[in-house]
C-alpha positions in Angstrom: 85.1 136.0 77.9 82.8 134.9 80.5 86.1 135.0 82.7 88.1 138.3 82.9 91.5 137.5 83.9 91.3 138.7 87.7 88.5 136.3 87.9 90.9 133.5 86.7 93.4 134.5 89.2 91.3 134.0 92.2 90.3 130.7 90.8 94.3 129.9 90.4 94.4 131.2 93.4 91.7 129.1 95.5 93.5 126.0 93.6 96.8 126.8 95.1 95.1 126.9 98.1 94.2 123.5 97.9 97.4 122.6 96.8 98.9 123.6 100.2 96.3 121.4 102.1 97.2 118.3 100.0 100.7 119.0 100.6 99.6 119.5 104.4 98.0 116.3 104.4 101.1 114.5 102.4 103.6 116.0 105.2 101.5 114.3 107.8 102.6 110.7 106.3 105.5 109.3 107.4 107.3 108.1 104.5 110.8 107.5 106.0 110.2 103.4 106.3 108.8 103.6 102.9 110.6 103.5 99.1 108.9 105.7 97.6 109.2 103.9 94.0 107.2 101.1 95.9 104.6 103.1 97.4 103.4 105.7 94.7 99.6 105.5 96.2 98.6 105.4 99.5 96.2 106.5 102.6 96.6 109.4 103.9 94.6 109.1 107.0 93.0 106.2 109.2 89.6 105.8 107.3 91.5 105.7 103.8 88.9 109.0 102.9 92.2 111.0 102.1 94.6 109.3 99.9 97.3 110.0 97.3 98.7 109.0 93.9 102.6 110.0 93.0 102.6 110.3 89.0 104.7 111.8 86.4 106.1 115.2 88.0 103.2 115.3 90.5 100.7 113.9 92.8 96.8 113.4 92.7 95.6 113.8 96.2 91.8 113.7 97.6 91.0 115.3 100.5 89.1 113.8 103.6 86.2 116.0 102.2 86.4 114.3 98.8 87.6 116.9 96.9 90.7 115.7 94.5 93.5 118.1 93.4 96.2 117.3 91.4 99.3 119.1 90.7 102.8 119.1 89.9 106.0 119.7 91.7 108.2 122.4 89.9 111.6 122.0 89.4 114.1 125.5 90.7 117.8 124.6 90.6 118.1 127.2 94.2 115.9 124.6 95.9 116.4 120.7 96.4 112.4 119.9 97.4 109.9 120.3 94.8 108.0 123.6 94.6 104.5 123.5 95.0 103.6 127.2 94.3 102.9 126.5 90.4 100.4 125.7 88.5 99.2 124.0 85.5 96.3 125.8 83.6 94.9 121.8 82.8 94.7 120.9 86.5 93.5 124.6 87.8 90.3 123.9 85.7 90.2 120.3 86.5 90.2 121.2 90.0 87.5 124.0 89.3 85.3 121.9 87.4 84.6 120.1 90.3 82.9 122.8 91.8 80.6 124.6 89.7 78.5 123.2 87.2 79.7 121.3 83.8 78.9 124.5 81.4 81.1 126.9 83.7 83.8 123.9 83.5 83.6 123.9 79.5 83.8 127.8 79.6 86.7 127.6 81.6 88.5 125.1 79.3 87.4 127.2 76.4 89.0 130.2 77.8 92.1 128.8 79.7 94.3 129.1 77.1 93.6 133.3 76.4 93.6 134.4 79.9 97.1 132.5 80.6 98.2 134.6 77.6 96.6 137.4 78.9 98.3 137.3 82.1 101.7 137.0 80.8 101.4 139.5 78.3 100.4 141.8 82.0 103.5 140.3 83.7 100.9 139.3 86.1 102.6 135.3 85.7 105.7 133.5 84.5 106.6 130.5 82.8 110.1 129.3 83.8 110.4 126.5 81.8 107.7 124.3 79.9 106.1 123.0 82.7 104.8 125.1 84.9 103.4 128.5 85.5 103.9 131.1 88.9 102.5 133.9 89.5 105.5 136.5 89.2 105.5 137.4 93.1 105.6 133.9 94.0 108.4 133.5 91.7 110.7 135.6 92.8 109.7 134.6 96.8 113.2 133.1 98.2 111.4 130.9 100.4 108.5 129.4 98.3 106.1 126.3 99.5 108.2 123.2 98.4 108.0 119.4 99.4 109.6 116.4 99.1 108.8 113.0 100.7 110.8 112.2 103.7 111.4 108.5 102.3 114.3 106.2 101.4 116.0 106.2 98.0 116.2 103.4 96.6 120.1 103.2 96.9 120.2 104.3 100.3 118.5 100.8 101.2 121.2 98.5 102.2 121.6 95.6 99.8 118.3 96.6 97.6 119.1 94.3 94.9 118.9 91.2 97.0 115.5 93.0 99.0 113.9 93.8 95.3 115.0 90.1 94.2 113.0 89.1 97.7 110.1 91.6 97.4 109.1 90.9 93.5 111.3 87.1 93.0 110.7 87.0 89.2 
């Protein structure tokens, strides 16, 4: 196997650092007057080099330097906000593939299932639900990194049904 479990852990940690950077950019964005359901994508800086696109359970963020990081928000009943310290091996491999040659990216993709199985068997990672994996020490953290946009909920907009009819008249 071209990657050891330790090397895979280091790759995941680099991915998590990029997610934290992306969440930092999202925190700078003022969504307070935005109905997030209608603003699923947008710019994060004045010149548009950094941008975001919310999807399903997560968000794809392109950072100003051109790196893209895709991540899902994790559910944890202890917190209102989505956790951002979990990882999906597919997103980790995709992030890694941006920064290496094609052969190494393909090798990691082929090895990732076996590496995750090893990390689970060692107790290094846990998978509390079917969505994401977490490093065991991260999952046990009483104050994990979380995020929720400071946006308006559709139902909090006064007379939102009329507002929507005006916004989308068809």
